C-alpha positions as CSV (number, residue, x, y, z in Angstrom):
1,M,-0.1,0.2,0.0
2,P,1.7,3.5,-0.3
3,V,2.1,5.7,2.1
4,T,-0.7,8.6,1.8
5,P,1.2,12.1,3.0
6,S,-0.3,13.7,5.7
7,T,-1.6,17.4,5.0
8,S,-3.3,18.3,8.7
9,G,-1.4,19.8,11.1
10,K,1.7,22.2,10.9
11,I,5.0,21.8,8.6
12,V,8.2,21.5,10.8
13,H,11.0,21.9,8.6
14,T,14.6,21.4,9.5
15,G,18.4,22.5,8.8
16,S,20.8,19.9,9.1
17,Y,24.5,19.3,8.8
18,T,25.4,17.6,5.4
19,P,28.8,15.9,4.7
20,D,30.6,19.4,3.3
21,T,30.1,21.4,6.5
22,G,30.7,18.1,8.5
23,G,27.3,16.4,8.7
24,E,25.6,13.9,7.5
25,G,22.3,14.9,6.5
26,I,20.0,16.5,3.1
27,G,20.4,19.8,3.8
28,L,16.4,20.8,4.5
29,A,13.6,18.3,4.9
30,A,10.0,18.3,6.7
31,L,7.9,16.8,9.2
32,R,4.4,17.3,10.2
33,L,3.3,18.2,13.7
34,D,-0.4,17.2,15.1
35,P,-1.5,20.5,17.6
36,A,-3.5,18.2,19.2
37,S,-1.3,14.9,20.0
38,G,2.3,16.1,19.7
39,V,2.8,13.5,17.0
40,L,5.5,14.4,15.0
41,T,6.3,12.2,12.0
42,D,7.8,12.7,8.4
43,D,5.9,14.4,6.2
44,T,6.4,12.0,2.8
45,G,4.4,14.5,0.5
46,L,7.0,17.4,1.1
47,P,10.6,16.5,-1.2
48,D,13.6,17.0,0.4
49,V,15.7,20.2,-0.5
50,P,19.9,19.3,-0.7
51,V,21.3,22.5,0.8
52,S,24.8,23.2,1.9
53,G,24.5,23.0,5.6
54,P,21.5,25.2,6.8
55,S,22.1,25.4,10.5
56,F,19.5,28.3,11.1
57,L,16.1,29.0,9.6
58,V,13.4,32.1,9.4
59,A,10.9,33.2,8.0
60,H,9.8,36.5,6.3
61,P,6.9,38.1,7.6
62,S,4.6,37.1,5.0
63,G,5.5,33.8,5.7
64,N,5.7,33.2,2.0
65,V,9.8,32.9,2.5
66,V,12.0,31.3,3.7
67,Y,15.8,31.8,4.5
68,S,19.2,29.5,5.7
69,T,22.2,30.3,6.4
70,N,25.3,28.6,4.4
71,E,27.2,27.4,7.1
72,A,30.7,27.3,5.8
73,E,34.0,28.9,5.3
74,A,33.0,30.8,2.0
75,G,29.5,31.7,4.0
76,A,26.3,31.9,2.0
77,V,22.2,32.8,2.9
78,S,20.3,31.0,0.6
79,A,16.0,31.3,-0.1
80,F,13.0,29.4,-0.8
81,A,9.9,30.5,-1.9
82,R,6.8,28.6,0.3
83,R,4.4,26.7,-2.5
84,R,1.0,26.5,-0.8
85,N,1.3,23.3,0.1
86,G,4.5,23.7,1.7
87,A,7.1,22.5,-0.6
88,L,10.3,24.9,-0.2
89,E,11.6,25.9,-3.6
90,P,15.1,28.2,-4.1
91,L,14.2,31.2,-5.0
92,S,17.3,32.8,-6.4
93,P,20.9,31.7,-5.9
94,P,22.6,31.4,-3.1
95,L,24.5,35.1,-2.0
96,A,27.6,35.9,0.0
97,S,26.7,36.2,3.7
98,G,29.3,39.1,4.6
99,G,31.5,36.8,6.3
100,A,32.7,33.2,7.3
101,N,30.0,30.6,8.8
102,P,26.9,32.5,9.1
103,C,25.3,30.7,11.8
104,H,21.9,32.9,12.1
105,L,19.2,35.0,11.1
106,A,16.7,37.6,11.2
107,V,14.6,39.2,9.5
108,H,13.5,43.2,10.4
109,P,9.9,42.9,10.8
110,E,9.5,45.7,7.7
111,G,10.1,42.4,5.5
112,R,12.8,44.5,3.7
113,W,16.1,43.7,5.2
114,L,17.6,40.3,6.3
115,L,20.3,40.1,8.7
116,T,23.1,37.7,9.4
117,A,25.4,36.7,12.2
118,N,28.8,35.2,10.8
119,Y,31.0,33.5,13.2
120,G,33.8,34.0,11.3
121,T,37.1,31.7,12.1
122,D,39.5,31.3,14.3
123,T,41.5,33.9,11.7
124,A,38.7,36.0,10.3
125,P,36.2,38.0,12.8
126,G,32.5,38.0,13.3
127,T,30.3,40.1,11.5
128,V,26.8,41.5,11.3
129,A,25.8,41.9,7.4
130,V,22.8,42.8,6.1
131,H,21.0,42.9,3.1
132,R,18.1,44.0,0.9
133,L,14.9,42.1,0.2
134,D,12.8,42.8,-2.7
135,D,9.2,43.1,-2.5
136,D,9.4,39.6,-3.1
137,G,10.9,38.8,-0.4
138,R,14.4,38.0,-2.1
139,P,17.9,39.0,-1.0
140,V,18.7,41.2,-4.2
141,E,21.5,42.8,-2.8
142,L,24.1,43.1,0.4
143,V,24.0,46.4,1.8
144,D,26.3,46.6,4.5
145,V,28.5,44.7,6.6
146,V,29.8,45.5,9.9
147,V,33.4,43.7,11.3
148,H,33.2,42.6,15.4
149,E,36.1,44.0,17.4
150,G,37.0,42.1,21.2
151,S,38.3,39.0,22.3
152,G,38.4,36.5,25.4
153,P,40.3,34.7,27.7
154,V,39.3,31.1,27.1
155,A,41.7,29.7,25.1
156,G,40.8,28.1,21.4
157,R,37.4,29.6,21.5
158,Q,37.9,33.3,22.2
159,A,41.1,34.9,19.9
160,G,38.8,37.0,18.3
161,S,35.3,38.4,17.7
162,H,32.5,35.5,16.8
163,A,28.9,36.8,16.0
164,H,26.7,34.1,16.9
165,Q,23.3,35.8,17.3
166,V,21.8,38.6,15.2
167,V,17.8,39.8,16.7
168,V,15.5,42.9,16.7
169,D,14.7,44.6,19.6
170,P,10.9,44.5,20.4
171,S,10.3,48.0,19.4
172,G,11.9,47.6,16.0
173,R,14.9,50.0,17.2
174,F,17.3,48.6,17.9
175,V,20.0,45.6,16.3
176,L,21.3,43.3,18.9
177,A,24.1,40.7,18.0
178,V,25.8,38.6,20.1
179,D,29.6,38.2,20.1
180,L,30.5,34.7,21.9
181,G,34.3,35.4,21.3
182,A,33.7,39.3,22.4
183,D,31.9,38.6,25.5
184,T,30.0,41.3,24.0
185,V,26.3,42.3,23.0
186,F,26.3,45.2,20.1
187,G,24.0,47.8,19.6
188,Y,22.9,49.1,16.2
189,R,20.8,51.2,15.2
190,L,19.5,50.3,11.4
191,D,18.8,52.9,8.9
192,S,15.3,51.7,7.3
193,V,16.1,53.7,3.7
194,T,20.1,52.7,3.3
195,G,20.1,49.5,5.4
196,T,23.4,50.6,7.0
197,L,23.8,49.4,10.4
198,T,25.3,52.4,13.2
199,Q,26.6,51.5,16.3
200,V,25.3,52.0,19.6
201,V,26.9,50.9,22.8
202,A,28.9,47.6,23.1
203,N,27.2,45.8,26.2
204,Q,30.1,44.1,27.8
205,L,29.6,41.0,29.6
206,R,30.9,38.8,32.5
207,T,34.8,37.8,30.8
208,G,35.2,34.3,29.5
209,S,31.3,33.9,29.6
210,G,31.0,33.3,25.8
211,P,27.7,34.5,25.2
212,R,25.4,32.5,22.7
213,H,21.8,33.4,22.4
214,L,19.6,36.1,23.8
215,A,16.2,35.8,24.0
216,F,13.4,38.5,25.6
217,S,10.9,39.0,27.7
218,P,7.3,39.2,26.9
219,E,7.4,43.0,28.3
220,G,10.8,43.6,26.5
221,N,12.4,44.6,29.5
222,Q,14.6,41.7,30.2
223,V,17.2,39.8,28.5
224,W,18.3,36.2,29.2
225,I,21.4,35.1,27.4
226,T,23.4,31.8,27.4
227,D,26.7,31.7,28.5
228,E,28.0,28.9,26.3
229,L,31.6,28.9,27.6
230,S,30.9,29.6,31.5
231,S,27.9,27.5,31.4
232,R,25.3,30.0,33.1
233,V,22.0,31.9,32.3
234,T,22.6,35.3,32.4
235,G,19.7,37.9,33.3
236,L,20.1,41.5,32.4
237,R,17.5,44.6,32.5
238,Y,17.0,46.2,28.6
239,D,17.0,49.6,28.1
240,S,14.8,50.5,25.0
241,R,15.9,53.8,24.6
242,T,19.9,52.9,24.6
243,A,19.9,49.0,23.9
244,T,22.0,49.1,27.0
245,L,22.4,45.9,29.3
246,T,22.7,45.8,33.5
247,E,23.2,42.4,34.8
248,T,20.6,41.1,37.4
249,S,21.2,37.8,38.0
250,S,23.5,34.6,37.2
251,I,22.3,30.9,37.3
252,R,24.0,27.8,36.5
253,A,22.1,26.2,32.9
254,T,22.4,22.9,34.7
255,A,22.4,21.1,37.9
256,R,24.6,18.2,36.2
257,Q,28.3,17.6,36.6
258,G,30.7,17.6,33.8
259,H,31.3,19.7,30.7
260,N,28.0,21.6,29.2
261,Q,27.6,24.0,26.8
262,P,24.3,25.7,27.0
263,G,22.9,26.1,23.3
264,A,19.5,27.4,22.8
265,V,17.1,29.6,25.3
266,I,13.5,30.5,25.2
267,A,11.4,32.7,27.0
268,S,7.5,31.2,28.2
269,P,4.9,33.9,25.9
270,C,3.5,34.1,29.7
271,G,6.7,35.2,31.1
272,R,6.7,33.2,34.0
273,Y,9.4,30.4,32.2
274,V,12.7,30.4,30.3
275,W,13.8,27.2,28.4
276,V,17.7,26.4,28.0
277,S,19.2,23.4,25.6
278,N,22.3,22.0,27.3
279,R,24.5,20.3,24.7
280,G,27.6,17.9,27.3
281,A,24.5,17.4,30.3
282,D,21.5,16.2,26.8
283,T,18.8,18.2,28.9
284,V,16.3,20.4,28.5
285,A,16.5,22.6,31.9
286,A,13.1,24.8,32.9
287,F,13.5,27.7,35.4
288,R,11.0,29.7,36.8
289,V,11.1,33.9,36.4
290,C,10.7,35.6,40.0
291,D,11.5,39.0,39.4
292,A,15.0,39.4,37.5
293,S,16.3,36.0,38.4
294,L,16.3,32.4,37.0
295,Q,15.3,29.6,39.9
296,L,15.6,26.0,38.5
297,I,12.4,23.8,38.4
298,A,13.5,21.0,36.6
299,E,16.2,19.3,34.2
300,T,14.5,16.5,31.3
301,P,16.4,14.7,29.1
302,S,16.2,16.2,24.9
303,G,15.0,13.4,23.4
304,G,18.9,12.8,22.5
305,R,22.7,13.9,22.5
306,W,23.4,17.4,22.0
307,P,20.5,19.1,21.5
308,R,21.0,22.9,19.7
309,G,18.2,24.0,18.8
310,L,14.7,24.3,20.4
311,E,11.3,26.2,19.2
312,L,8.1,26.3,21.1
313,V,5.2,25.5,19.3
314,D,1.5,25.3,20.7
315,G,3.0,24.4,24.6
316,R,5.4,22.0,23.2
317,L,9.1,22.4,22.7
318,L,10.6,20.9,19.6
319,V,14.5,19.7,20.7
320,A,16.8,19.4,17.5
321,N,20.1,17.2,18.8
322,E,22.4,16.9,16.4
323,R,25.2,14.6,17.4
324,S,22.3,12.1,17.8
325,G,20.2,13.4,14.6
326,T,16.6,13.2,16.2
327,V,14.1,16.0,16.5
328,A,12.2,15.5,20.2
329,V,8.9,16.8,21.3
330,L,8.8,17.5,25.2
331,R,5.5,18.6,26.4
332,V,5.5,22.0,28.7
333,L,3.4,20.7,31.9
334,D,1.5,23.0,34.4
335,G,4.2,25.2,36.4
336,G,6.9,24.9,33.3
337,A,8.2,21.7,33.5
338,L,8.6,19.5,31.0
339,E,7.0,15.9,30.0
340,N,9.5,13.2,28.5
341,A,9.6,13.2,25.0
342,T,6.6,11.8,23.5
343,T,8.1,11.5,20.1
344,V,11.2,11.2,18.9
345,V,11.9,11.2,15.0
346,T,15.4,10.6,13.3
347,V,16.9,13.5,11.0
348,P,20.3,13.0,10.7
349,S,22.8,15.7,12.0
350,V,19.4,18.5,12.4
351,V,20.5,21.8,14.2
352,C,17.2,23.6,13.7
353,T,13.8,23.6,13.1
354,L,10.7,26.2,11.6
355,T,7.0,25.8,12.0
356,L,5.1,26.9,9.3
């Protein structure tokens, strides 16, 4: 009997490292999530899309275009048109990302600018780049590249700057770039006409912390940062008038012993909880927000090894476990803790998901 593809539920696009980028994945694949049951399955009706090293995915505000990094030393970004059935098709040839090893993307809420964080290499600095998008969401021009300066004390990881994430703040006024190598969150103002970035602040964080990703509270006045090199989660007050950050708290990312590198961080829409993926401990930690600090509620196995990406979808966390090549579904319980994985699907070298 032939398999009948499911057309109900939500499509979960996955990005995986490919053989040319040190992984075993195909590039882009598709899963199907049943919002009612939380069951995740392969979507046999949508084709895989071979693309090099799509380590992060983001959608245009219209939902009609999906962008991916092509994480390699000769960095690039790719754009895909999203068809009515959810299939992704290349929209245009990849464009140079403005640096080496692009690892994170954001689309400005206006829908006219694609922002890229380029991690760099041991010798090439981290950068943040801006591409202009046309009316169809197609990247057409690299209009600006800013080079991060700075370093840190951790040998082998902080010889130079390494931009790891770029986000637009909730007010839409500033662009923030998290730099693991410089222990800094840089704040920029984006010119809405030219697309150029002007630095307004460099928020220096704890030396050797290695900040990786940040998440805003729903109110937009609090930020939570995963510190990859010190294995902590830092809380900071955010001033939306100046893009400045002031530390309010710091807590271990895991209660487990041994080497650990926290990865993704998500703040709940209600503002009461924060979740962090722990690579090494192989858990997802749930924290309760207590004013400007966090309290550990519990840790739940990630459903695999080396959990890198987290995505909150309909009261469940999708966890991309890179080294086991699995995507797991963890239901959020009352009180913020997580249920053990109810569904685990094999996706080789998976590092991110995007549900649409």
